[in-house]
C-alpha positions in Angstrom: 116.2 140.8 25.2 115.1 141.7 21.6 111.2 142.7 21.2 108.9 140.4 19.1 105.4 141.7 18.0 102.9 141.9 20.9 99.6 141.0 21.3 97.0 142.5 23.7 94.1 140.9 24.9 91.0 142.9 24.4 89.1 144.6 26.8 85.0 144.4 26.3 82.6 147.1 27.1 78.8 146.6 28.0 77.2 149.0 25.8 72.8 149.2 25.5 73.7 149.6 21.9 75.7 147.1 21.4 75.7 143.3 19.7 77.1 139.6 20.5 79.2 139.4 17.2 82.3 140.6 19.0 83.4 137.5 20.9 83.1 135.4 18.1 85.2 137.4 15.5 88.0 137.6 18.0 88.1 134.1 19.0 87.8 134.6 22.9 85.4 132.9 25.0 81.4 134.2 25.1 80.7 136.1 28.1 78.8 134.6 31.3 76.3 137.4 31.1 73.5 138.0 28.5 74.3 141.7 28.1 75.0 143.6 24.5 78.9 144.3 24.1 79.4 147.3 22.1 82.5 147.8 22.0 86.1 145.6 21.9 89.6 148.2 22.5 92.2 145.8 21.2 95.2 148.3 21.6 94.5 150.9 24.5 96.9 153.1 26.7 93.3 154.9 28.3 93.8 155.4 31.8 92.4 152.9 33.9 92.2 150.3 30.5 95.8 149.9 29.2 96.1 147.0 27.0 97.8 143.7 28.8 100.4 141.4 26.8 99.1 137.9 26.7 101.9 136.1 25.1 105.4 135.9 24.8 108.3 137.1 26.7 106.5 140.4 27.0 103.4 138.6 28.9 101.6 139.8 31.2 102.8 143.3 31.3 100.7 146.5 30.5 101.0 148.9 27.3 101.9 151.7 29.8 104.1 149.7 31.6 106.8 148.7 28.4 106.3 152.5 26.8 107.4 154.1 30.3 110.2 151.9 30.0 111.3 151.8 26.8 109.4 154.3 24.7 112.0 154.6 21.7 111.9 150.7 21.5 107.9 150.8 20.8 108.1 153.9 18.9 111.2 155.0 17.5 111.3 158.2 16.6 108.0 159.1 17.5 107.2 160.8 21.0 104.2 159.7 23.4 101.4 162.1 24.3 101.1 163.0 27.2 102.7 159.8 28.4 100.4 157.7 26.7 100.5 155.2 23.3 98.6 157.9 20.6 96.3 155.9 18.8 93.7 153.6 20.5 92.2 151.0 18.1 89.1 148.8 19.1 86.0 147.0 17.0 82.5 148.9 17.6 79.4 146.4 16.9 76.6 148.8 16.9 73.1 146.7 17.0 71.6 150.0 17.4 72.1 153.7 16.6 75.2 155.3 18.8 74.4 159.0 19.8 75.0 161.6 17.3 78.2 163.3 18.9 81.3 165.6 18.1 84.8 165.6 19.4 87.0 167.9 20.0 90.7 169.0 18.4 94.0 169.3 20.1 93.8 172.8 21.5 89.9 172.5 22.2 90.1 169.6 24.4 93.2 171.0 26.7 91.1 173.9 27.0 88.8 171.8 28.6 90.9 168.9 30.4 94.5 170.0 30.6 96.5 167.2 29.0 93.4 165.9 26.9 94.1 164.9 23.5 91.2 165.9 20.8 89.8 162.8 18.8 90.4 162.7 15.0 89.2 159.2 14.0 88.6 157.0 11.0 85.9 153.7 10.4 86.6 150.7 8.2 83.4 149.0 8.0 83.1 145.1 7.9 79.6 144.4 8.4 76.4 146.5 7.4 72.8 145.8 6.3 71.8 147.3 3.2 68.5 147.8 4.3 68.6 149.6 7.5 72.7 150.6 8.0 73.3 154.4 8.0 76.5 156.2 8.3 76.1 159.9 9.7 79.1 161.8 8.8 79.2 165.8 8.6 76.6 168.5 7.7 74.5 168.1 4.4 76.1 171.1 2.2 74.8 174.4 3.1 73.9 173.4 6.8 74.8 176.5 8.9 75.1 176.7 13.0 71.2 178.0 13.0 70.4 175.3 10.9 71.5 172.4 13.2 70.5 174.2 16.6 67.3 174.2 15.2 67.3 170.7 14.0 68.5 169.7 17.2 65.4 171.8 19.4 63.2 170.0 16.8 64.8 166.4 17.7 65.4 165.9 13.8 69.4 166.3 14.2 70.1 163.5 12.1 68.1 165.2 9.0 71.0 167.9 9.2 74.1 165.1 8.4 75.7 164.0 5.6 74.2 160.0 5.8 74.9 157.0 3.1 74.0 153.5 3.3 77.8 151.7 4.1 79.0 148.7 2.3 81.9 146.5 3.9 84.9 147.6 3.0 84.3 151.7 3.2 86.6 153.6 4.8 85.1 156.7 6.9 88.0 159.5 8.0 86.7 161.8 10.5 88.8 164.8 11.6 88.2 166.3 14.9 85.4 168.8 14.9 83.1 166.3 12.6 79.9 165.9 13.8 79.0 161.9 13.3 76.9 158.9 14.0 77.1 155.2 13.5 74.1 153.6 12.6 72.3 150.5 13.1 73.0 147.2 12.1 76.9 148.1 11.7 80.1 146.4 12.7 83.4 148.1 12.1 87.0 148.6 13.0 87.9 152.1 14.6 91.5 154.1 14.8 91.2 157.0 17.0 93.9 159.4 18.9 94.2 158.3 22.4 90.9 160.3 23.9 88.1 159.9 25.7 86.2 163.5 25.7 83.0 163.1 23.5 80.3 165.6 23.3 76.7 164.1 22.5 74.4 166.1 20.4 71.2 163.9 20.2 70.6 160.4 21.4 67.8 159.5 19.5 65.1 160.2 22.0 66.1 157.3 24.1 65.1 156.7 27.6 67.7 154.5 29.8 65.3 151.5 31.3 66.8 151.7 34.8 66.7 155.5 35.0 63.6 156.5 33.2 65.9 159.3 32.5 67.3 160.2 28.8 71.2 160.4 28.9 73.2 163.2 29.5 73.6 165.9 26.4 76.2 168.6 25.7 75.0 170.8 23.2 76.4 173.6 24.3 80.5 172.0 24.6 79.6 170.0 21.6 78.3 173.2 19.0 81.7 174.7 20.3 83.9 172.8 18.7 81.6 171.8 15.5 83.2 172.4 12.1 80.3 174.0 10.4 82.7 174.8 7.2 83.6 170.9 6.1 80.4 169.4 5.0 80.0 166.1 4.1 82.4 163.4 5.2 81.6 160.6 2.5 83.3 157.2 2.3 86.9 158.0 1.0 88.4 156.9 -2.0 91.2 154.4 -1.5 94.6 155.1 -2.9 96.4 152.3 -4.5 100.1 152.1 -3.6 100.9 148.6 -5.1 98.6 145.6 -6.7 97.9 144.3 -3.2 98.1 147.6 -0.8 95.6 150.3 -0.9 96.0 154.0 1.4 92.7 154.6 3.1 93.8 157.6 5.4 97.3 159.4 5.6 96.9 162.2 8.5 98.7 164.2 11.2 97.8 161.7 13.6 97.7 158.4 12.2 97.9 156.3 8.7 95.9 153.6 7.6 96.3 150.9 4.6 94.9 148.0 3.8 96.2 144.5 2.3 94.6 142.6 0.5 96.6 139.2 -0.8 97.5 135.5 -1.5 100.9 135.5 -1.6 103.7 137.1 0.7 104.1 140.7 1.6 105.6 143.1 3.9 103.9 145.3 6.5 105.7 147.5 9.2 108.9 149.7 8.4 112.5 149.9 9.7 112.6 152.2 12.5 108.8 152.7 12.8 106.0 151.4 14.9 102.8 149.9 13.2 100.0 147.9 14.4 98.3 145.3 11.9 94.4 144.3 12.1 93.5 140.5 11.0 90.6 140.9 9.2 90.6 138.1 7.6 93.6 134.9 8.0 93.0 131.0 6.9 94.5 128.9 9.4 98.4 128.4 8.8 99.1 132.1 8.1 101.8 133.4 9.8 104.3 137.0 10.6 107.6 136.5 10.3 110.6 139.0 11.6 113.8 138.2 11.4 114.5 134.4 12.3 111.1 134.2 14.2 107.5 133.2 13.0 104.0 133.3 14.7 100.7 131.9 13.9 98.4 135.2 13.0 94.5 134.4 12.6 91.2 136.3 12.1 90.7 139.2 14.8 94.2 139.0 15.9 95.7 142.7 16.3 99.5 142.9 16.8 101.6 145.8 18.0 105.1 145.9 15.7 107.5 147.5 17.7 109.8 150.2 16.0 112.9 148.2 17.3 111.3 145.0 15.4 110.8 147.0 12.0 109.5 145.4 8.7 107.8 141.8 8.9 106.5 139.7 6.5 102.7 138.1 6.2 102.7 134.7 4.9 99.2 134.0 4.1 97.6 130.6 4.0 94.9 131.9 1.2 93.5 135.0 0.8 94.5 137.6 3.9 92.8 140.8 4.6 94.9 143.0 7.1 94.6 146.6 8.2 98.0 148.2 8.9 97.9 151.5 11.2 100.9 153.9 11.7 101.7 156.8 13.6 100.8 159.9 11.8 103.4 162.7 11.2 
């Protein structure tokens, strides 16, 4: 049976720093607990958290199952990375600041954990508070390893980092080795390599309410993979590809484009795997492939298998879609 665009159930995670905006945005039932929700993994092949198809002929099957059975139909000429889908897509709702952290590159990750990937990532800001929200991305100009160590020891690590007030629509591209943090009152989309290695360098001197202890830090490991030559990582300047499409990122691990349109437009490409993230769509909006159509709505994330190829988006009013592709 031919494949179609695949829609997956979000996987919510409880985080002490999270908010409560994600279920409503993703049009999912409100959880029956009062705990904050920091993340929704919307396309995942992380061990133990593989996304599951929610409708259509493949309903109930996981991304891991589909990839193991028919990798070329999903990925085309691209290959699984250590048997996994190469990317993890998520939304993050940060009511409080996340820790100052850093991720290794592929070589460094494999040395610490055989078979592991590094983590390069990109963020697209959806909501931010102009008075309280900050993004920390890379070091201030001229910051040295010694200077950052001194800032860690004096509990002033954020002062060593490049920081700015984000606006909705901003994109931040963070290569592995970039020290970073998401500030308070921010809702964003993230695309990253499939990786679960994070080194926390500073956690705002918070104490866990249950244990009375601060969270574990990984200063030695984090300093070893931090790129002190990279400097600041400001918001990227999008590259205009057409009247309705702009490129936000084009790197070795993923590509990221944004479409804003009122009329029909194309996503995907023949023989290539893409994922689309619907940030805004009115009722009646659709995706069309071959002779088939399906409704799309705000919060939808669809994986377009390479076998499906290019699709048409049929907006019912102004529509904003992010399109993620696999890197070269």
